[in-house]
Every structure is written in structure tokens, then in C-alpha cells.
N, C-alpha and C positions, 0 to 999 in steps of 0.2 A: 606145628611140633612134631618132628618124626617119632616113629614108635620105638621104644627100647625091647631089645629081645633078651631072654635070660637062657643061660644054658642050664640044660636040664639034668648034667651030671653033677656040677660042682656050684650053680649058682651065681655066675660071672655074670654081669648084667653089660649087655653091649649098648653103649649110650651114642645115640649119632653127633650129638653134641659134643662128647670128647673124642670120639674115632678111637682108633687103637694106634696112636702114633709107633710106638714098638714095633708095629707087622706094617708100618707103612699106609696107615689108615686114617687119611687127615680128619680132623674136626668137621663135622657138616656130611660125614658120608652115610646116608642110608644104608641101613642094614643088607636091602637088596639089591642095592650097588656094589656091594663088596663080592669079589670073585669067590667061586663055588669052594675054591681048595683052600681059602681060609680055615685056620683052624683057632678053637678058643685058646686065647693066652695063657689061660691057668691050666689047664687040664687038657689041651690038646685035641678034644673031641672036633668032628666036623661042623660045618654051618647046620648040617641035616640036625643037629642035636639042638638046636636052639628053638625057642617058642616065643611069641608073644609077651611081653612081660605085663601083666598087668596088677596095679597096686591096690594092695586090699584095704 
């Protein structure tokens, strides 16, 4: 199972199982495989503002 990532600004969670269809990221795409110019679909920050999501 691929790792989920969370936006440190708005807490949007990128789930590889879902992808980001509105941005052309198909389901099954690992976060590492997303192009560096991808932006958070909720707040627009860069990929650099995401970190590994760890469930508590």
C-alpha cells in the first residue's frame, strides 16, 4: 500500500488509491511520481508543503 501525504497548510490528504483526478493524477499514482509542479487541490501550495501522513 502506498503512503498517504498531508498538506501542512490545509491538511488535504493525498491518497494514492484515489489520486487527484481533477488535476489529471490517476488513481494508483504514488506521491513520489507526481510532477514537482503539482499544487494542492484545496489551497494551491506546492508539493514541497506535504509530509508523510501518519495516522494517530
